[in-house]
N, C-alpha and C positions, 0 to 999 in steps of 0.2 A: 584397445582404442586404435583406430586407423591413424596414420601419420597426417593425413589431411585434416582430420578432426582435431588432432593435436595442434597443428598450426593455427587452426581457427580459434581454438581456446587461447593460445598465446596472444593472438591479436585482439580478440573481442571479449574474452572472459577469463582473464589471467588468474583470478582467484581460484578457479577450478584446477589450475596446474600445481597448486601448492596445498598439501594437506592442512586442514584447519585445526586438527587436534594433535599435531605433533609439535613438541617444544624443541627449539634449536639448542643443541648441545654446544654451548660456546666454548667449553673446556676442550672440546674435540676439534676446534676450528683449525684449518690448515694455515700455514704461513702464506702471506701474499706473494711469495717468491719461492722458486724452486732451488734447492741446494744440492749440487752434485758432490759426491765424496770419492776420494782416492783416484783423482784424475789430475793431469797437469794443469796448472793455472798460470795466467799471464796478467799481472796487474795493469790497470789502465791509469792514465794520467788523471789526477784529481784536481789539478789547478786549472779548472775549466775557465774559458774566457767569459767575461761579464757582458760582452756584447757579441752579437752575431751580425756581421756586416754583409756577408755574402761576397766577400772580396778575397777569398783564399786563392793562392796561386793555382793555376790550372795544371797541376801535376798529380802524379799518383799520391794518394793519401798515405800519411804515416800512421803508425800505431797510435800516436798522440791524437791525430785527427779523428780516428775511429773512436777513441775513448770519449772525446768531446761530443762527437755525433751521437753516440749511444746515451750519454748522460742527458743531453737535451731531449732525446727522443723518449726514453723510458726509465731514466735513472731515478734513484731515490734522492730527491732534491732538497727537501725541507722537513724539519721536525716542527710540528704545529701543536700547540696546546691551547684549548679554549674551554670556557665554562659553558656547560649545557644550558643552564637556566638559573636565574637568580630568585631566591626566596624573597618574600616581603619583609622577612626579618633580617637579622644580621648574618646568618649563615648562607653559604653557597652550596649549590648542587655539586656533584662530582665533576671533575674536569675530564675532557676528552683529549687524548694524545694520539696523534696520527703522524705517520711518515708519508709525506706528500710526494707525488710525482706531478709532472706538468700535464699529464693526461688524466682526465676524470675516469672513474670506474664505478659501476653500480655497487654501492655499499662499501667502496674502497677495498674491494677484494682482489682485483687485478687477476682475472683468470688467464690472461694472455702471457705467453713467454716469447722471448726473442732468441733466435738461433742465427748463426751466420756461416756462410762459406767464404773464407778469406784467402786471398793470394797476395800477401805482402812480404817485403824483404825481411821485416823484423820478426816474422812469425813463421812457424811451419805451415805450409799450405794444409788446409783442412777444415773440418766442421767444428764450430764452437757454440757454446751456450753463453749468453750474457748473464753473468751472476750479478743481479741487481744489488743484493745485500752487501757485496764486497766490492762492487764496481771493478770487475775483472772478467776476463775471458777464460772459459773452461774448455780445454781441448777434448772433444768427444771422439773424433775419428781423423787421423792424419792421412793426407793424400791429396791427389789432384783429381777433381771430379767434374771437370768441364763437360766431357762427353756424356757422363751419366746424367748430370743435371739438365743438359740440353735435351736429351731424350725424354726426360721426365716432364719437360715443358713442351713437348711436341716438336722439338727442333725449330722453334719459332724465334729464338733469341740467340744472338752471337755471344754466348757466354765467354768465349776465349778472349773477347775484346774488353771485358769488364774486369774489375778487381775483386768481385765477389757478389754475394747475394744475401738478403735478409729473409728469414722465414718467420712469420708470425703464427704462433700456434695457440690453441686453447687447451688448458688443463681442466678437464670437466669438473673434478671434485672441488676445485678452489672456490667456486661460488654455488655449486649444487648443494653444499652442506647447509647453506642459509636459504636459498631461493627455490630449492627442489627443481622440478622440471621447468619452471619459469626461467631458470638460468640459461636455457638455450637461446632465448631471445636476447638476453643481456650479453651473452658471449659473442654473438655476431656484432652487436653495437660496440662492445669494448674493443674488439679487434679492429673495427673501422676507425674508432677514435685514435688508436695507436698508429694505424697506417696513415691517417690524416696528419698526425703530428710528425711522423717520420718523413713524409714527403715535404712538409714545410721546412723542417730542419735540413733536409738534403739540399734544398735550394740555397740555403745560406752557406753550405759547404761546397757549392758548385758541383754536386754529384748529380749525374743523370740517373733517373730511376724509372722503372716500368712495373706496373702491378699485374701479376698473373693470378687470376681467381681460378683458372682451370689448369689442372696439372694431374699427373698420375699420383694420387694420394698415397697409395701403398708404397710406391718407390721413394717418394720424398720422406715419408715417415720412417721407412727402413734406413735411409741414409743417415737420418738424425738419431736413430735408435729409439724411436717413440712407439710404445704399444698403442695401437689405435683405439683400444677400448679405454684408455686412460687419457690420452692426449693426441691431438691431431692438428696438422698444419692447415690454416685457413687462407693464407696468402703467401706467395713467393715474389720477392722483389729484387731482381738483379740490379746491381749498381755499377756505374761506369763513369769515366770522366770525358769520354768522347761523345760530344753532342751529336755527331753524325753516325753513331752506332746503329746498326740495323735492329729494329724491334718488330716483333709480331709478324714476321714474314711467314709464308706457308711452308711448313717443314716437311721432311720426309717421313716422320714417324707415323703420320696419318695413313700414308700409302703402305708403309711397312706393317702398320698395325702393331707397333711395339706395345707390349702390355706391362703392367706393373710387375707381374710375376717374373717376366723375363729379366727386367732390370734388377729386381731384388736378388736374383740368382747370381748376379755379377759381384755382389758385395757380401761379406760375411755379416751375420747378425751381431749387433752389439747391444748390450743392456748394462748401463752403468747404474750403480747404486745412487739413490737420491733420497733426500729427507724433506718431508712436508709437515711434520709435527703431529698430524692426526694419528691417534692410536687405532682408530677404526674408520674405514672408508665404506660408506653405505653403497648399495647397488643403485645404479641409474640406468635400467634397461631401455627406457624410452629414448634417452640421449644416445645410447649406443646404436639403437635401431635406426634413428633418423640420420645419424652420422654415416652408418653403413649404406643407407639409401641415397646419400649425397655424394658418395665417392665416385671417381672416374677411373675406370680400369684401362681405357684405351684412348689414344689421342683422337680417334675418330669421333669421340663424344664431344670434343671441343666445338663451341659454337660462337658465332658473332651475334650481337644482340642490338637491335635498333632501339633508340630512345622512344618513349611514348610522347606523342605530341599532344599538347593541351589546347583544345579549341576554346576560342574566346566565348565566354558565357555572359559577358556584360558589355553594354555600350558605354559604360562609365569607365573610361581609361584615363589615368593621370600620368602624363609624361613626367618623369623625375628629372630634376636639374642635372645638367652635365657637371661632373665633378672629377677631380684628379684622384688617382688611386691613393690609398692610405700609405703613408710612409711611417714606419715604426721599427724599433729594434725588437726582434722576436724574443731575445733573451729577457729583456725588461718586461715585456708583456707577459711572458710565461711566469715570471716571478710574482707578478702582481695578481694574476688571475686566480680566482677561487669560486666555489659554488655556493651562492648565498641561499638562505632560506627566508628568515624573517627580517633580513637587513635591507630589503628593497625600499627605496624612497621615491615616491611619485614626483616626477619632474617633467616639464615640457621637453620634448625632443624636437630639434630643428629638422626641417625637411632635408637640408643638405647633409646632416649627419645620417639620417635614414637612408638617403640615396647613396652615400659613401659606404655605409655598412652593407647594403644589399649588393652593390657593385663588387665590393671586395670579396664577399663570400663566394659569389659565383665565379669570378675570375680566378681566384686562388684555388677553387675546387677543381678546375680543369686539370686532368692528369692523363698520362699514358696508361692504357690498360688493354688487356687482351679481349675484352668484350667489344670495344670500338675498333680495335686493330689499327689500321692505317687511316681511318677516317680523319680528315684534317680538323674540322670543327664540329665534333659530335655534340648533340644536345644531351643534356643531363637526364638520367633515368630517375632521379629523385628531384622533387620540386619544392619550392618554398611558398608557403602560405603564412599569413600573419593577421592577428587582430591588433589594431593600433588605436591608442587612445591618447589624446592630447598632443598630437604631432602637428606642429605649425604648418598650415598650408594645405592640409587634406582633411577630409571628413573622418570622424571616428567610424571605424567599420572593420570588416573582414576583407582581406585582399589576397589576390594571387600575384606574385612577382614574375613578370615576363622579362627574363634577363636579356633576351635577344633585342627587345625593344627598349630595355631599361625603363619599364613603365609598370604601374600598378593597375590591375583590373579590380574594380569594386565588386565583391561578391555579395556582401550583406552590409547595409548601412546601419550605423548606430553603435553605441557603446556595448561591446560584447563581453565585458568582464563578468557580469552575472552568469552568463552562459558558461564561460570558462571555469569560474569558481564552482559552479554547481556540478560540472563534469569531473572535478577532482575527487579521487578516491581517498586521498589523504589531505589533511589541512596543514601541511607543512610549509606552504607558500601562500601568502595573501596576494592573489592576483589583482586585487583592486589597487595595489601599490605599484603595479607593473605597467609601463606604457606600451611595451612591445612584447607580444607573445607569439612566437613562431611555431609552426608545425611543418615538419618535413613529411611529404606525401610520396607514395610510390605505387607501383602497379598493384592493383587489387588482388590479382592471382599470384603475386610474387614471382612472375615469369616461370611458373611451373611448366607450362606447355613447352617452352624453349629449353629450360635447364633442369627440369625435374625438381627434386627437393633441395638441390644445391642452390636453386634460385632464391629461396628464402634467406639463407645465410648471406649470400652475396648482396641481396637488397639491404639487409640489416647493416652490413659492413659499409655499403655506399652511403647509407643514412648517417652512420657514425662518422664517416669521413667529412661529410658536409657539416655536421654539427660541430666538429672540431674547428673547422674554418670559421664558423659563425662565432664560436666562443673567443677565438683569437682576435677576430675583427672587432667584436664588441669590446673586448678588453682594451684594444688599441684606442677606442673612443671613450675610455673611462667608464664603461658600463660592464656589468657582469651578467652571466647567465647560468642557469641550472638545468641540465637535461632531466626530463621527467617522463616516466612511463605510467605513473599513477593517475590516469585520466580515462574517461569513457571514450573509446575510439569511435563507437557508433555515433555518439553525440557530436564529435568533432567532424566526422564525415558529413553529417547533416548540416552542420554550421556552414561548411564551405561548399556543399553540393558536390562532394568528391565522387560518390558512387556512380552517378551517370557518366562521369569522365573516366571510369575504370580505375579509380585511385582509392587509396586508403591512407589514413594518417598513421605514421610510424612512430613519431616521438614529438614531444612538446618541450619548448625551450623558452621560458620567460627571460626577457632581457631588459635591463634598466639600470639606472644609477643606484648605488648602495651606500649605506652608512658604514663606516669602518667597524669590523667585527672585533670584539674584545678577545684578543688571543696573543700568545707569545709565539714567535717564530724564530727559528735559527737555520741558516743554510748548512747543508751537509757537504758542501764543496769547500776546498781550501782557498 
């Protein structure tokens, strides 16, 4: 199968990416976290703050700060036990026990891993892995890597002026064992959800962050000690406290044409033993093939990418009321957020709440990245559409949100819930009980012309980053959301008229008030 045909299946015919006659071997399931063995470890503070005010002193972070930052970004935060379904008689079905994180993940499998380059007084300078299971740092490679990392990023970032960097990787087997080749779509979204959460938490710690989607893959993976047929970095995020630090300038590596192989020759190979529990790891040649097709070997391949402008397709434009930005404690919102299924309760949503939700999503989504570079107010490459029912002050219908004008463009009038429900491939959510159903849309060709096959995974990541902002903002308004991929993309494209605009629907998120779920929860922090 060609890689273009594979991406088409992922988007429009996902059932063909998963064998229908293969049973999942649950006993061979990997752990949702990676455990390194026989390496130095550094415990992190477990007495995490119960609030995140965003008022930390503007000084170099301590190891305690890093521990709190990582816990709120990707830590194991809660143990949750719930009953799957109640019988009509006296007995109950089996209970479901999960270790929750503040970031959602497809099937709760968490294919992403977090690595760090840190330069702190309390630690040896070097490369670390965040051990989620034990909330600690694992030292993988000691040393100072400013020059190496700067070269791997194309000399576009002043690494010496920061205190480190975060690397978000994907461990392919962790969700391939369940979803087969469809895992490739999930992996990009999962990485984006994690990056979105990281950027929101970084704001509360007064950390400056910039996201690099383009880097020398082989060099970064080599520095971390990752075999790229098993795991590969999807995003590199330098961290600093200097708001005036130089980001994304034009570096020398492009002229020098420094390659991954040249950089790799500067560091010895490392391979540390790690444990994932699976006794047998099946082959995933298509994932390896598309990952290889997505890598960048030279800084000359790095590109800037213009956002896609959406032309007004309707004369029915509803200006939304002017509202203040939402004020909320991120820590509290993270603790209360969960992904509902049959707990939605249909209630009227006020126009001011909808306006505040939409405004907060798009304002909080703006972030530094190497695709926009130094553009001051870049337009988003992913766009918000939604079907709204029972919102005071506007007609029921399908809309496009124009964030620049803070207005809704009516695409299709009327109650669209039957269309939405019919397009679901699973009946795990009753969309007739949901007042707001959002769709994130992006470039129909996944920016293949500009970025090749790397464009698809970047697009999925940016969609995931937007979804995480949506989930946080909705929870701050006492509503909850559940990201869904089990829907007919072609049907949603027709609903919103996306194809003529060169767009396609990437993910569906029902948002609304919910009844409390019957569950027991306990925090895993002290």
